N, C-alpha and C positions, 0 to 999 in steps of 0.2 A: 590268458584272459578262462575265466570260468565259465561255461554255455548257460543261459538263462534255463532255469528249473523251469520244467512245465506246467501252465496255470492250472490250478483247481478251482471248476465252475460248478456253480448251483446252477441247472435249467429247470425252470417251471410252465405249464403249462396249466391255466385255469381256465377248465372248461364249463358246460352249464351242469353236470353231474360229479365229475369229480377232479380234484386239483394233485396233477401228478407232477412229482419232482424228483430229478435225478442228481447224483454226483458224480460229474466225471473228472480224472485226470490223465493230462496228456489222451483224452478223444477215447478211454475205455472206463464203463460206467462201474463205479465201485457200489453205489448203492442207490437204489429207488426206493420211491413213496407214493402210496396213492393213498387220498384221505376226502373227505365230501368237502367241498365247495360252498363257503360259508357266505352268506348273504352280504356281508360286507367285503369281502375277497380277502383284507389284511388278515383277518384272523385265520382263514384256511391256511393261507400262505405261510404264516407263522408257526403252525403246526408242521406242514411239511417239511419243514426247513430244519426244526428242531428234532422230526423222525429221521431225518438224514443225517443231520451229525450224530446221531445216537449209533445209529447203524453202521456208519464210515467208522467211526470212534475217532475221528478228527477233532483239533482244538479248534474253539469257535473262531481265531482270528486268522485261521487257515486258508482259506476261502479268498480266492483271487475278485471274484466276481459273480453277482445273479443277475440271470436274465430268463425274464419273466413275459410271458404271453399273454392277452387278458381282451375277454368279448367285452370288458364293461362298458366302452364307449361307443361301440357302436349299440349294444344294448339301449341305451341314454335314447338314443335316437329314434330305437326302434319301440321304443315305450312310450315317444313323444311325450315325455316327464320335465314338466314346467320348470320343476325344482333341479334339474340339471341341465337346463337348455337355456343361454341366454338371448337376450334381442340382439342384432347384429345391423349396424349400420354401414353401407356400400357407397365406397366413391371412386367412382370409375374416371379414369386417366384417358379418355378418349375424343375430344376434339369433336367434331358434327358428327360421331357417329355412336350406334348402339344402344339408342334413345327407342327405336323402334321396337327391342324387345327386350324391357326394364328387369333390375333384376328380382327374384324373389318368383318371377308369371309363372317358373315350372314347377313350383312346389306343389305339394299335395296342399289340401286348403289347411289341414289342421295344422301342421308343422310350418306353412306359412304367417300362420296366425301367432305361434309360439314364437319364431324368429325375427321375420321382418322387424325394422325397427325405422328405418331409414334409411332411401339411397339419395344420393346426388352426382352431379357430371361434371367434370370439370378439363380444361383446355390439357391434354397434352397425346400421349401414346405414340407410338413408331408404324411407319408402313414397312410392307414383308419385306423391301429392300434396305431397313435399317435406318431410313432418314425418321427423321420426328414429325407428325402429322399436325402436330403444334408444340409451344414449348412449354413448358407446364406452367399452369398459372398459378402462382404464389399466391397471390391477393384473395382469389378466388378459392385456394384451396382452407386459408383463413377461417374464411365466412362459413365454410361447412363445419369446421370444428365449432365454430361458436354455437351452429344450430346442432349439432352432435352431443354439443355440452349441455345444452338447456333440455332435451330430451332427455339429459342420464342414461345413455347409452353408453356403456362401458367398453364392447365389443366392436371392433373395428375391423373392415375389410378393404384396403386399396387394390384395385386391380387396374392393368394398364395393359393396351393393346401391344400384344408381341411383345410383353416384358417379360417372358420364358428368355427369349433370346436375346432380350438387352433388359435388365431390372433396374439401370440406373434411376429414370423415374419415379417410380413405386419407392424406392429406396429413400430417395429425396423428401417424398411425399409422406411418406412414414414419419422421417427424421423432424419434419416441418409440423405435421399433425400431434406430435409426443411434443413438442416444446411449446403449444398453442393449449394443448389438453392437461400436461402435468401428469402427476403420478396415480395410477390406480387402473391406468386405459389399456387395454387389450388392443394392439394394433398389427395385423398381418399384411404380410405380401401376398398375393396371390401365384408371384412367380417361384414362393417354395413352397408350395400345395401340388399342384398339377401342372400338365404339358399343354403345347399348345391347343386351343378349343378354346374360346373365350367363355363360352355359356360354363361349361361342363367345368372347367376350371375355377369361376366363380363361384357355381352352385357346392364345390367341393371346399372353398376357401370358407363360403359363410357355413357350411357345419362344422368347420374346426373350429372358425370363430369362438361361435354358440357353446362349444364344448371344453374351451380352453380353461374356463376358471374351474368345472369338474376335473376335468383332468388335472389339474394341479393336485386338488385334493386325491384323488384316486392315486398317484404316484407317490403324492406323499405317505401316502396310508402305507403303500409298499416298500417306501425309505425306511419307516418307522418298523415294518417289519425285518427289516435285515440288520439294524444296528447292534444286533446282539453280535455280528459278525465281524466289526471292528472298522478298518480302513476300506474293507469291502466295499467294489463298486457295483451300481444297479444301472442295467441296460432293461431297456423294453423291444420286444422282437417287431417287426412290421410286416406288412403286406407283402413285402417282395421277397423273402425269405433273408432280410439282413437285420441290423438291429440300430438303434441308435441310445446315446446317452438317455438318462433318465429326465434331466433337463428339456432336451430338446423333445424328447417324446411327448411330453406336458406341452409345449408348444404346439406340437403338431398330432394331436390324437390321432386324427383323421387317417394316417400315414399305418396306425395299428388294427384296423379295421375289422379285417381279415388275414390276420396273421394265423389263426388256428392251421389249417389246411397247410399252410408252408410250412409251419412247424413236423408238422407229420413226414411230411416231404422230405426235407432235411434231413431229420432224424433216420428213417427208415434209409436213404441214401449212405449215412455212416453207417449205417448195424449193418448194412448188406456189403458193404464197401468191397470187402474180399471175394466177393461172390459176383462183382458186376462189373468189375475194373479190368476189363480185360482188351488189348488192343485189336486184339483177331474178332474178336465178336462184336459186330456192330447193328445187332438186334434193338430194339428201340426199348426203354425200360420204362415200366408203369408203374405207378405207387397206388394201393388200393388202402385205405386207412380204414377199417371198420368198426364203427362204435356202436351205441346203445338203440339208434335210431335213425343215422344217417352211412350211407360209403360215399366217401370222397375219393375221386380217381383222377391222377394225373401225371401224365408224361414228363421224364426226368430228362433235362441237357445236359450233355457230357458235363457241365462244371457242377453238377450235383443238385442246382438250382430248378425247381418246378418252373415250365413253361409258362411267359405270362399272357396274360389273355388281351387279344388284339381287338376286342368291342369296350365298348363305352358299360359304365358300371351303374348300376342302378341303387341308391341306399334309403328304403322307405319310400319309393316313387318318386326321389331326386335323383337327376342324371348327372353324374361324375365322370372324369379321365382320370383318377389315379390308378397308379399300378398295383392288381392283384394277380395273383396264380387263375391259371387258365385250368382249373376245376370241376367237374362235373360233381354235380351230388345226386345221387337216386335214394329215395326210403326204401334202403334195406339195412337192418342191423341186426344184435342178437336181441333186442326187444321186440322185433319186427312181431304183428298176432297175425298167428294161423288161421286160416280159417277154413274148413273140409267142408265140402259139398260136391256137387257134380264137379267140379273143376278147385284144385288148392289154389289157394289165394296166400300172399305174403307182404302185411302191411296193407296200403302202405302208413297206415295207424301205429304206433309203438309202445310201450309200457314205461320204456325210456328209466328212470330211476326208480321207478316202481318193480320193476324186474325181479329183484330177491326177495318182492315180498307175496306178488298176485300170481308172478306163474307158478306151473305145473312141479318145472324142478326142485320150487323151494315150500312143494305145500299148496299151491292156492289155483286157483282154477281156470285159467287164460293159458291157452297153448301160444307159444313163443317160437319163433327161429330157433335159440339157444334150447329150448327143450329138443328139438329134433336129434342135435347131439347129445344133451347129458341126461336127460329123463331115461332110467334104466330100467323103468317097469313100462312094459310095450301095451298093457292094459292102459297107462295113459298117453303115450304116444303109439300106435297099431305099426306096424310094419310099413305097410302101402303108404297111408300117410308121410311118414317118414321120409320114404324115396321120392313121394311126388312131392315133397314140399322141398326138400334137398334140392332135386332134378328143377323144382320152378327157383330157388334162391342161384345155382349156375345159370340160369337161362337170364334170368334179369343181371344179373355180371356180366356175362360176356356179352349180351346186348351194351352194356352201360361200355366195356373195354374196346370195343369196335367203335363206338363213336368215338374213343379219344384217341386211339392211335393215327400216326401219321404215314406209318411204312406199313408196307406189303409183308407178308412173311408172321412168323411165333414173335412174339414179343416177350421179354422178362418180366416177371409180375413180382412187387415183392409187398408181402401182404404184411400190415400193422394192424395196430387197435384190439381191444378186447373181445370184439365181437367177430374177428376173422377165425375162430375155432367153428362156425358154421359153414365156411370154404371147404369144397373138397379138395383133392389132389391131381384132378384134372379141370382142366377149362380152356374150350374153344378157344382159338388165337392164342393162347400162351405157351413156348415153349417150357421156360422152366417156373416153376412156384418156390418163391423163397419167404422162407418164416425164420426171418434173424431171431435170436435171442433179444429180449426185452423189448420185443414189438408191440407187447401193452404201454409200454412207457416210450414211446416211440415219438411223441408230439414233446414231449419235455425234453428228450436229448436232441429232438431239434432245436428248442429255444438255445440249450447249452452250445450247441456248436453256431450260431450266427456269426456272420460277419458285417461287417461295414462296409456302406454303400454310399456312391454318389451317382448323380444322373445329370447328364445335360441335355436338353432341350432347345435347339436354334434353327430357327431358318436364316441362311445367307445366299448372299448372290456371289454368281461364281464368273461374273464376267472378266475378269482377271488373274485368277487361280483356278485351277483343276479341282471338283469336287473332292478326288482323294485327299488333297493339299488340307483343303478345308475340315477333313473329317481326321485327319492326324491333327490338327489344331484344337481340334474339340476333345480327343483322348487325351492330350497333354494335359487341359483345362480340369475334365473329369477327373483323369488321377490325382492330381492336385488336391481337388475338392475332398476327396476320399481320404487323403493322406491326411488334410486339416480336420477330419472328422476321429480320427482315430485309429484310420487302418495302418497297418502296417506296410512300409515302400517296398518290402523283398516279398512281399505276400500278395502284392496287388494285380489283379487280371481284369480285362475286360471281357465283360459277360454277352452283351449285344452290343452292336450297332445296326440302327434301321437309316436308310437312306430313302427318301420319297422323293423325285422332282417335284417342282411345283408346277402345276399346269398353267398353261395362256398367258406365263412371264416370257419375256425377252430376255432377262437377264442369267439367265442360267440358275435361278435361286432352287435350294433343294433345302427341304425340312431332313435335319440329319438330331438323331439321335442316340444317346452314347449312353451303356450302364456301366459302374465299375465295382468290386468290391474287393475286400481285402480282411485281411485277418486283422481281429483287434491286438491294438497293442498293448502290450501289459504293463503299465505304468502304474508301478505301486506308490512314488511318490507322489501325485495329483492328487488331491482330496477328492473323497467321493459329493456329490450332491447331496445338501445337508437336507430335511423335510424344512425345514426352516426356509431355504432359499428358495424352494420349490414353490412355497408357499406363496412367498413377495407378501410378505406381511398378515396374510388371512390368518383366519384362526380355524383349527383344523378342528371336526366334528366326525369322527366316525360313522355316525347315526346319517350323515350325509351319502353317504355310500351303498345305502340298502335298497335296492330296486322298486321301482313303484310297484309290481307284481311279480309273479310266481317264473314257472317256465317259459320263455319267450322262443324255443327251440324251433317251434314250428313257424311262428312268424318270420324272424330272421331267416329260415330257408326260401318263404316264399317274397320276401322282400328284398333281400341282396343278391343283384343277381347280373350277369354281365350279359350283353345282348345287343342286337340290331333293330331298327325301325320302329317307328310310330304305332302303328296302329293296332297292336298287338296288345294294348293297353286299353282297348275300346272295355266302357265298362262290362262286365257279365251282364247285367240285369236288364239290358238292351237285349230285345229278340231282334237279332239279324234278319231272320228271314222276313220277317213280317214290316220289318223300318219301310218306313216311304217318305220319301225326300218331300218338303214342302214348296208346292209350286203352287203359283197363283197365276194365273194369263200366262205370261210370255216371261216372267221372272221365276227364277231357282233362290229360294233361300236357304243360304247352309247352314246348316247345324253344326255342333263341334264334333257330331260324328262323320257328318260330309266330308269335314278339314280332315278327319283320321283317314277317311278311305282314299282323298286326294292325294295324298300323301306320299301312301305306297303305288298308286296307281300312276303318278306325276315319275316313279323312282324306275317304274317298270320298262316306262316310254322314253325315260334318260339313256336307256342302252348303256349304262357301264360310267355317266359323264354327269356332270351338273351338280353331282353331290346332293345329302338329306339335306330337304328345307326345313331343319329345325328352328331357326331363330325366328322368321317366318311363320312357320308353322305356329309357334308361342303367340307371337304378335295378332294371327288371325283369330285365334282358339280366345286371345281375351276380349276381342271385338264381339264376339258370339255371347261369351259371359256377363258384358256388360248390358247386353240386349241391345244392342246394335245391329243394324240389316247389313249383310254382307250377299250379296246378289251375283249372278248370273244372266245372261240373256240368253234367250232362242237366237237360234242364227240365222233361219229360214225364213222369220218374218220381218228381218230386220228393215227397214224404210231403204228405199234405193238411194235417197241426200241423205243417210246417214254419214257423221262421219267418226272413224275409229282410227285410235292411236295404238302403235304396235311398241310394246316396253318392254323392258327387263337391264339383266344387269351383264355387261359384259368384262371377261374378263379371268380369275383364277377361282374354279370355286373352292379349295382350299383357304384364299384369304377372306372367304367368307363367314367360313364357321371361327375366325380369331378376329377380323374387323367387321364386328355384326353392322349389319344396314344402319342409317340412321333415318332421319324422316324426309329429306330431300335431295338425293340422289338421283333419281328414276321421277320424281317430281319435275324438278329445275333440267332436267332432260326434256321434259315432255312442253312445258311451259316456252324452252327455248327454240322447238318445233312449231309448236304452235306462231310465237312469234314471227318465227322466218316466212313461213306459211299464210303469216295474216289470219290465223284460224283464231277467230271469239270462241267456238265452243266445240265441245265433241260429245259423241252421245256413247261409247263405251271403249272399254281396253282389252286387247288381245296380247298372251306372248308371243315373244318370235319364235318360240317352240314350246311345245306342252311339257317337255320331258325336265325333271326335275325342277330346279329350286325357279326358276323364272316364271314358271304357271303361278306360283305365290307370289311370287312379285306383283305380275299383272293383277291379280287380285285383290293387293292391298294398296297397287296404285289407284286403282280403280276407286275403291271406299274412299280413301284421301280425297278425289274429287267428286264426293258422291254421286257417282256413278258406277255399272253394273261389269262386271266383265262378258265379252261373248263368247260364247259354247264352239271356240274355235281357236287354231295357232295359225302359226305360216310353216310348219313342217310336218306335223303329225307324227313327230318324233325327237330325240336332240339329233343335230348336227355340230361338228368343232366352229364351221366357217360363219360369218355374218353373212353372206350371200346363200348358206345352203338352205333357201328356201324355196316351194312352190312359186312364189312371187318372182321369185329372179329366173326361173323356170321356163315363167311367162315373159320375161325381158322388163320386167318392172323394175325400177331401180332402189338399191338401196337407199341413198339419199333422196330430198337433205334427212340428214339426221345428225343427232345431238350426245355428247356424252359428257357427264355432268357427275362431279365427286361429292358436291353437298357443301363443298368449302368453300367455293368459287363460281365465277360466271360459267357456262356451258359452253364447251366447243360445239362449232356446226360444222357441219362436213356436205361439202355440194358435188365432190367429185363424181361423174357421173360411170365411169367404169368399174362394176362392182369388185373385181380382185383388187384394187389399188384403193378403193373405199375400205375392203378388207383389213390392207395392210397398214394406209394411215390411223383407222381407227384403234386397230391393236398396236399399235403404239402410243397413240394417245392412253389406253386405258393404263399401259403400264408407266406413262410419269405421272399419273393419278393414284398410284400406287396396285398398280395390277387388276383392280376393281373398279369401273363405275355406272353408272347408271346409265341407260340408252334408249335414245327413242329414234324410230326410223320413219321412213315415208309412210305419210298416213295412209288408209286408207278406206275407198265409198263404201257406200251401203252396198252401191252391185259388186265388187270385188270381192268384199267380205263372205259374201252367200256362194263364192266360187273356192273359197278356202276348203282347206279339211274339214269334213263337218266333225261334228259334235266333238271337238277334243275333250273337254273337261268331263263330258259324260261319258268317254271312255275310259278316262283317267280313275273315274267316278267308279265304274263297273269293275274293272281289275281289282281295284282296292276293298271294293266290297265281296269278290270273289274270295278274294284271299283272309280278308278279316273272317267271314262266315265260317271258311273250312277251319280255320282256328279256333272259332267258338265250338265246336263241334267235336273237336280234337280229331280233325280228319288231315289230310295230307293237302295244304294248301296250291299246291304246284300242280297235285292232279288237275286240281278243281279250274284253277285259274285255266288250264292247258282246254280242258275241255269245252269251258267257256269262251275261249278267244282261239279256237282251231289253233293252238300253239305246237309245238315238236319239244319233245324232250331229246336236246339232242347227249348228255351225257351225266352221269353222279360221280361224284369223287373226290377227292382230298388235292388240295393244291398244292404242287412239291416244287414249284421254279416260280420265282416271277423276276423278270427283268424290267427294267424302265430306263428312259433316256427322254432328256428336252433336247428338242430339234425346232427353233421356230416360234418356242412359245407351246410347243404341244407336246404331250406325253407319251413317248410313243415309246412301247414295248409289246410282251407278249406274257404268257402264262401257261405253264403247263400242269393238266390235271391226270391222276393216274385213280385207274378201277378201286375200288372198294374190295373188291372181289380177290384173293389171293391166287384163283386159276385165272383170273382178265389179264392180261399184259397189257391190253389197248391204254391209252393215253391221247388226250384231248387239248391240241394246241391252240391259242388263241389269239391271234393279233390285235392292238389296242393302237387309237391313236385318241386321246380320250375317251372315244365310245369305240364299244366292241366293233371290228371289224371282218374279221374271218374266225369258223371255227374249223380246224383242220384233226380227223380222226388219224391217229398213227398206232400201226400195228407193227414193229420192226421197222423192215424200210419200204413198208405200204403205206399210203396216205390217201384220205379220201374227203374230199371236201364234203361236208357237212351244213355247212350256212355260210354267206358272205352277205355283205350289206348290198343294198339296203334295208334288205331283212332285218329284223331287229333279234339281237342276239344278245342275252341279260344272264347275269349271275344272280339267284337267289341263295340264301340262305336256306340251309336243309333242314334248319331245325322251324323255322316259323313263315317261308316263304320269303321274310325281307329282303328286298334291290339291294346290293351292293354296286358301288363303284368304285373304278378302278384303284383309287388312293386304296381302298380297303382290300383289295387283294394281299392274304399274307400265307405264310407257308403253314401250312397242316389247317387250313380253311376248311368245312365242308360244304360241298357248296351241290345245285343241280344248275346246268346251263340248259337255257332254254331257246326258242327261237321262235317270233312270231312272222306273218306274211304281211311282207312291207306295201303299204298303199300305194294302189294304183301309180299315184303320181309318179312313184321314183321309177317304176319299171318301164317307161317312155325312153328312145334315145338320149332326149337332153337329159334325161332324170340318170341314169347309168352314166353318163358321160361325168354328169355330176358329182353325184351321190353314189356310184358303184364302186368295185372293186378297185379298178385303174385310177380312180380318182386320187387314190390314198398310194399308189405304188405298187398293187398287188393285182401279180399278174397271175389273175384266172376268171375266167367267164362267170357271170351269174348263173346263178341256177337256184329255183326259187323253192325252201323248203318243205310246200306242199303243195300236193295237186288239186287242194281243195281252194274253189275261188277264194278272192279277198272278198270279206265283207263287212261293208260300211257298218261301223258302230252307229247303232242308236243313240238317240237321244236321251235323256229324265222325262220328257215330254211324252216321248211314243211307249216309253216303258211304265208313267207311272202316271203320266196327264189322263183328267178326263175320258179324253177317248177310249182309253185301254182300260178304264176301269170294266 
């Protein structure tokens, strides 16, 4: 049997300035061409392909496939072009859940106005263990279809709770809606768009649905552009380094948003393959793509794909969770403007496309980075400026490389892009610099060598099987999906497996993610996607593809980013130093800014657990934006006969991000306790713990009862067990307590033993889907004044310190430590993470390595939902730096955002800090309950600071009338 001939492929990358094309035969570059990008994209692609065919001297029908990368879809969102974005209707399959954070509330105002069409709630969805929350309500779904049809909304998103684990209900709902609505409606399932994380997946699905009509026209235009090539197939490059059929890309344009940097990385990997594939050399391989305005730097995995970002992604201010490459972009390129003064500066502004007109080397008057290399006349660029400018360029690149590197020692660096001429031959932290042939069109090469991808994201219980058995099953499913998408079975490989145990569940549940890639099957017999099929009956107008405005590269850089945290979104027009909270008597009226401060502050006090309170953050922000009052009451003036309810959620924080809270879980639990204790009224709410999401849930519960939260909590930090409270230290019972899921009657618990209460309530929370609203034994006014002082004020001060430092471009971690008398334990990169679930708790450890190649020390941190101990290791030597009950917290080194144990990923750059424990936990009883030996760690407590603990001040002390 004759061997199959190697495929002949054209790769095209459409950039903001140029459209690059290459012709590849058997992965060898035969011809390449650069041409200016045209406003309609299609014409520029046609010109590039015509030139390639001529240069390669091949027949038009000799090309097997054309693979194209384009930024048209993300540009339409960034431009907020109403002619390209459609109104969207969202149908949630959610039962009693998620109403607390409706669709579109996290969108910027302008984009929300453009995209928000309608939303409705229908019974359905799944629990974390796979059980149905409720069966799909078919009649209600039909009623929603009638409403959508009456509003003439053509783009629809169906999203179900835990649909990435089981998309059955979503697919059934899509079929019912399609039958009811008829032809001409776009209906998307969220499970095809994003991973677990309900709001982020929904947001990505909304963006995708809004773009689908425009995407069909863009891809139809590209299909018209390759019609001369006969039966040639069209493929579109994706964010993660793979590609999809044209028809699939037209359905899922959001998957193409960030494919440009990945094209460059994949192209660099191929062009430098012979110089980087050594089994003995285990040095890290980096790619730097240097263009006219920016430099994109990423690390290559051994598979030749860029490392993927672990953080969520914001597109034009909208938070999403689809996969993008972990790329660091800096304002450095061939067109970067050079300014000479007391100190040489390079950029951040650039001539961009005007380089060949306005720069010195082309007879213009503006000095650029390119001129430092090209301008031969020393009167134009004096030697001292040339030397200083190139040194500054090297410094900027070296700093960026240090951020991207995850291994100690010198890395290999592959330089690509037309601007790479500005980089010298010596870079600190880099051993070998590789400048491959065809480096100027590496992005088009990367488009040409793309493979097919499939991925599987699911949460499974492992009561009857091991996690590894479930992982093996997930791999098989992912491989079959890749083959079904056009991948060659013989070349399929697994490139990523991620397993994260789900905390606080009793059934061993784990979040499993598998990515599989395979080379494209060269099936010449299969017909290509025709433009007419792609358009689905719509009429094509090339004019519809023109952008609303000119160059948006600066906008894109500013609005497409991967990140953690909330409060760094604080509006720059607010002077944070002079901002004062609104205090009237004993009430503190929260503003949107106060809520942002509280988010980071409660995250720090969460010491690794509890999760980011994003859904409830949005709910609270919406309350304030609607002009309603959200208040916190002063603690020390509370009347002695007051009654305070203690509330929050009990269960798995990771479930909270997928099964969003409804309106009744916590309020039902509170009503049940009131009924059991014969309380007709109460005066305020407090969270069981100030750390993480429960602080926000107490604020929301208080608002729903038209009450205030009280400026205290029961722990002064976060701890895993329900009995880990100052109240239990003082002999106060956890019960009577109630647990509710918002869908049925609350369960009452009356057992007096605190350990038995924890066990009973933990098991009950699992039966409720591993998350339930909880309310414990009410607090009297007298007791409330003995609880940890000023807990919300403390969290607010921490968040404010971080936000002020960010706004001043200062190190937020240094500012936080100075204000809180904290200690910096270690700064470095995570090099290993292990996790295991035991009795519902995620127990594990994380190891960090120093950034400095001369420093061999490592930090070893143990955690059980919360961080427990931090030990410095240097060879065989060990030194305990911090241990609970002192507060050990990981902070994102870039912006000071607090991280939870589920955020810990290989390569993440963090600072680990410690804050002094409140004195209640340093007593003999406190250490017995919350010290190291309570968690099986055989070490004595030693405080992190010799400075005496300083109780937090309230906002009334800091900003009340007496402080004026």
